[in-house]
C-alpha positions in Angstrom: 0.0 0.0 0.0 1.4 3.4 -1.0 0.9 6.6 0.8 -0.6 9.9 -0.5 -0.3 13.0 1.7 -3.9 14.2 2.4 -3.7 18.0 1.8 0.1 17.6 2.4 -0.2 15.6 5.7 -2.7 18.0 7.2 -2.2 16.6 10.7 1.4 17.8 10.7 1.6 20.8 8.3 -0.7 23.7 7.2 -3.1 22.1 4.9 -3.0 22.8 1.2 0.1 25.0 1.6 3.3 24.7 -0.5 5.2 24.1 2.7 3.1 21.1 3.4 3.5 19.7 -0.1 7.3 20.3 0.0 7.3 18.4 3.3 5.5 15.5 1.8 7.8 15.4 -1.2 10.7 14.8 1.1 9.1 11.9 3.1 10.4 8.4 2.3 7.5 6.2 1.3 5.2 9.0 0.2 4.4 8.7 -3.5 2.1 11.7 -3.9 0.0 14.5 -2.5 -3.7 15.2 -2.5 -5.0 18.7 -2.9 -8.3 20.6 -3.3 -9.0 22.8 -6.3 -11.2 25.9 -6.2 -11.7 28.6 -8.8 -11.4 32.3 -8.0 -13.7 35.0 -9.5 -11.0 35.7 -12.2 -10.4 32.1 -13.1 -7.3 31.2 -11.1 -7.2 27.6 -9.9 -6.1 27.7 -6.2 -5.8 25.2 -3.4 -8.3 25.4 -0.5 -10.7 22.7 0.8 -13.6 24.8 1.9 -15.7 27.0 -0.4 -15.1 29.9 2.0 -12.0 30.9 3.9 -11.6 28.7 7.0 -11.6 30.9 10.1 -9.7 28.2 12.0 -6.5 29.0 10.1 -7.1 31.9 7.7 -6.0 35.3 8.7 -5.3 38.6 6.9 -1.7 39.2 5.9 -1.7 42.2 8.3 -2.3 39.7 11.2 -5.9 39.9 12.2 -8.2 36.9 12.1 -11.5 36.6 10.3 -14.5 37.7 12.4 -16.3 35.0 14.4 -19.7 36.1 13.2 -21.2 35.9 9.7 -19.9 34.0 6.7 -16.3 34.3 5.7 -15.3 35.4 2.2 -16.2 33.0 -0.6 -13.3 32.0 -2.8 -15.3 32.1 -6.0 -16.2 35.7 -5.2 -12.6 36.8 -4.7 -10.0 37.6 -7.4 -6.6 35.9 -7.1 -5.1 39.2 -6.0 -7.7 39.6 -3.2 -7.1 36.1 -2.1 -3.4 36.8 -1.7 -4.2 39.2 1.2 -4.8 36.1 3.4 -2.4 33.6 5.0 -3.1 30.0 6.0 0.0 28.9 7.9 -1.1 29.5 11.5 -4.0 28.0 13.5 -6.2 30.4 15.4 -5.5 29.9 19.1 -8.4 28.3 20.9 -10.3 27.4 17.7 -11.9 24.1 17.1 -9.6 23.5 14.2 -6.5 24.0 16.5 -8.0 21.5 19.0 -8.5 19.0 16.2 -4.9 19.4 14.9 -2.7 19.5 18.1 0.4 18.3 16.4 0.3 20.6 13.4 3.3 23.0 12.8 2.7 26.7 12.2 4.3 28.7 9.5 4.5 32.5 9.6 4.0 33.4 5.9 1.9 30.9 3.9 -0.3 32.4 1.1 -3.0 30.3 -0.6 -1.1 28.7 -3.5 -2.1 28.2 -7.1 -2.5 24.7 -8.6 0.2 25.3 -11.2 2.7 26.0 -8.4 2.0 22.5 -6.9 2.2 20.8 -10.3 5.7 22.4 -10.8 6.7 21.1 -7.4 5.5 17.6 -8.1 7.3 17.5 -11.4 10.6 17.8 -9.5 10.4 14.2 -8.5 9.6 11.6 -11.3 6.5 9.6 -10.8 5.4 11.7 -7.7 1.6 12.0 -8.0 -0.6 15.1 -7.7 -4.1 13.8 -6.8 -6.3 16.8 -7.5 -9.8 17.0 -6.3 -12.4 19.2 -8.0 -14.4 21.0 -5.3 -17.8 22.3 -6.2 -21.1 22.3 -4.2 -22.8 18.9 -4.4 -26.4 20.1 -5.1 -25.1 22.1 -8.1 -24.2 19.1 -10.2 -27.1 19.6 -12.5 -25.9 23.2 -13.2 -22.5 21.9 -14.3 -20.9 24.1 -11.6 -17.7 22.0 -11.9 -17.2 22.6 -15.7 -15.2 25.9 -15.6 -13.0 24.5 -12.8 -12.4 21.2 -14.7 -11.5 23.1 -17.9 -9.0 25.4 -16.3 -7.4 22.8 -14.1 -6.9 20.5 -17.2 -5.5 23.5 -19.1 -2.9 24.0 -16.4 -2.0 20.3 -16.3 -1.6 20.2 -20.1 0.5 23.4 -20.2 3.0 21.8 -17.8 2.9 18.4 -19.6 1.9 16.9 -16.2 -0.7 14.4 -17.4 1.3 11.4 -16.4 1.7 12.6 -12.8 -1.8 14.1 -12.3 -4.7 12.1 -11.0 -8.1 13.8 -10.9 -10.6 12.8 -8.3 -14.0 14.2 -7.3 -17.3 13.4 -5.6 -18.9 14.6 -8.9 -18.6 11.6 -11.1 -19.9 13.3 -14.2 -17.0 15.8 -13.9 -14.6 12.9 -14.0 -16.5 11.4 -17.0 -16.0 14.7 -18.8 -12.3 14.7 -18.0 -12.1 11.2 -19.3 -13.4 12.5 -22.6 -10.9 15.4 -22.8 -7.7 14.2 -21.2 -5.3 11.2 -20.6 -5.1 11.8 -16.8 -6.0 8.9 -14.6 -9.2 9.4 -12.6 -10.2 8.1 -9.1 -13.9 8.2 -8.5 -14.4 9.5 -4.9 -17.3 8.5 -2.6 -18.6 9.7 0.8 -18.9 6.9 3.4 -21.4 4.6 1.8 -23.7 4.4 4.9 -24.2 8.2 4.6 -25.8 7.5 1.3 -28.0 4.7 2.5 -26.1 2.1 0.4 -24.5 -0.1 3.1 -24.9 -0.6 6.8 -22.7 1.5 9.1 -19.8 0.0 10.9 -17.7 1.0 14.0 -15.3 3.0 11.8 -18.0 4.9 9.9 -17.8 8.6 10.9 -20.9 10.5 11.9 -21.9 13.1 9.2 -22.7 16.6 10.3 -26.4 17.5 10.1 -25.6 20.0 7.4 -23.6 17.4 5.4 -26.4 14.8 5.6 -28.9 17.5 4.6 -26.9 18.3 1.5 -26.5 14.7 0.5 -30.1 13.9 1.0 -31.2 17.0 -1.1 -28.7 16.1 -3.8 -30.1 12.6 -4.0 -33.7 14.0 -4.3 -32.6 16.2 -7.2 -31.6 13.2 -9.3 -28.7 11.4 -7.8 -26.4 14.3 -6.8 -23.1 12.6 -6.9 -23.7 10.3 -9.9 -25.0 10.8 -13.4 -28.5 9.5 -13.5 -27.6 6.3 -15.4 -25.0 5.4 -12.7 -27.2 5.8 -9.6 -26.9 2.5 -7.7 -30.4 2.8 -6.2 -31.8 2.8 -9.7 -30.0 -0.4 -10.7 -30.4 -4.1 -10.0 -27.8 -5.9 -7.9 -25.6 -4.8 -5.1 -24.7 -1.1 -4.9 -21.0 -1.6 -4.5 -20.9 -3.8 -7.6 -22.9 -1.3 -9.6 -20.6 1.6 -8.6 -17.4 -0.3 -9.4 -18.8 -1.4 -12.7 -19.8 2.2 -13.5 -16.3 3.5 -12.8 -14.7 0.8 -15.0 -17.2 1.5 -17.8 -16.0 5.2 -17.9 -12.4 4.2 -18.0 -11.7 5.2 -14.4 -8.5 4.0 -12.8 -9.8 3.6 -9.3 -12.5 3.9 -6.7 -11.4 6.4 -4.0 -13.6 5.4 -1.0 -13.5 6.3 2.7 -11.3 3.9 4.5 -14.2 2.6 6.6 -15.9 1.2 3.5 -13.0 -1.1 2.7 -14.3 -4.7 3.2 -14.6 -8.0 1.4 -17.5 -6.7 -0.7 -15.8 -3.5 -1.9 -12.5 -5.4 -2.4 -14.3 -8.0 -4.5 -16.2 -5.4 -6.5 -13.1 -3.5 -7.4 -11.2 -6.7 -8.4 -14.1 -7.9 -10.5 -14.2 -4.5 -12.3 -10.5 -4.4 -12.8 -10.0 -1.1 -11.0 -7.8 0.0 -8.1 -9.1 0.3 -4.6 -7.9 3.6 -3.1 -8.8 4.8 0.4 -9.0 8.3 2.0 -9.4 9.7 5.5 -9.9 13.2 6.7 -8.5 12.6 10.2 -6.6 10.3 12.4 -6.8 6.6 11.6 -6.1 3.9 14.2 -3.0 1.9 13.3 -4.9 -1.4 13.3 -7.2 0.0 10.6 -4.2 1.0 8.5 -2.8 -2.5 8.8 -6.2 -3.8 7.8 -6.2 -1.7 4.6 -2.8 -3.2 3.7 -4.1 -6.7 4.3 -7.1 -6.0 2.0 -4.7 -5.0 -0.8 -5.6 -1.3 -0.9 -3.4 0.3 -3.6 -3.1 3.8 -2.2 -4.0 5.3 1.2 -4.5 9.1 1.5 -4.2 10.2 5.0 -3.0 13.0 7.4 -0.3 11.0 9.1 3.1 10.5 7.7 3.5 7.3 9.8 1.3 5.4 7.2 3.8 6.1 4.4 5.5 3.1 3.0 3.5 0.5 4.9 
């Protein structure tokens, strides 16, 4: 099992920062980084997980933190120049984010980077992967909200001849289908924990979704599938959901299924093997060491996590 640094090992370094990605690049056993792509108002592809600036670690370059009340600035409403007025290298003292990342280093000057800066960094090491996630609101799938981001991200990959080292992933499977029609980049089809979607029973490792997240996913499903193109929705097919999803990925030429690590079991392993695709796992937080060993035993190809200790296992 090979290790991918989730947002640049976000448990140790400022997430989605060039410093974090440089750190990951230097770690033995780490074969790539995962990042989150967003589009600014003037069309720059930048790296940030949330659609709005995260007040847990975003502050103005002059030193003051974002206000506690009201929404924070939305990335798609800011120009790239406006976005450069903020820094992401330090955690806000006493914030929930700081409590959830007690071992994370702080960096004084860390602006929000551009996607092309990360691509250039990854190209310094042959075969080092950049796993790039397209981030757009789930309920807006039907409005093709992902299309401008997909087009610009692909243009930047092509301009740097980085296709061989770029893997695109997304919870929006139709975005990945589009990329498959317009690029040679491998694609990993990402899924939320399957119990959140009503597709499999929960297990002890299944995280609890926030009320807002569950509301979004439920509404997306009501609108016509949300995450999946209508013809791929597993609840509209016969047979087991995991088999249908793996088969849909293979049919579109996808390289792998990028599932939450808690969903790795004999059924998902068998479904991926039958479809001829890689089983890749992700986590957004600390994973117990026994669970990491279990992933290895199941034959997971890549594990994307926050902890460098999983590298090379």
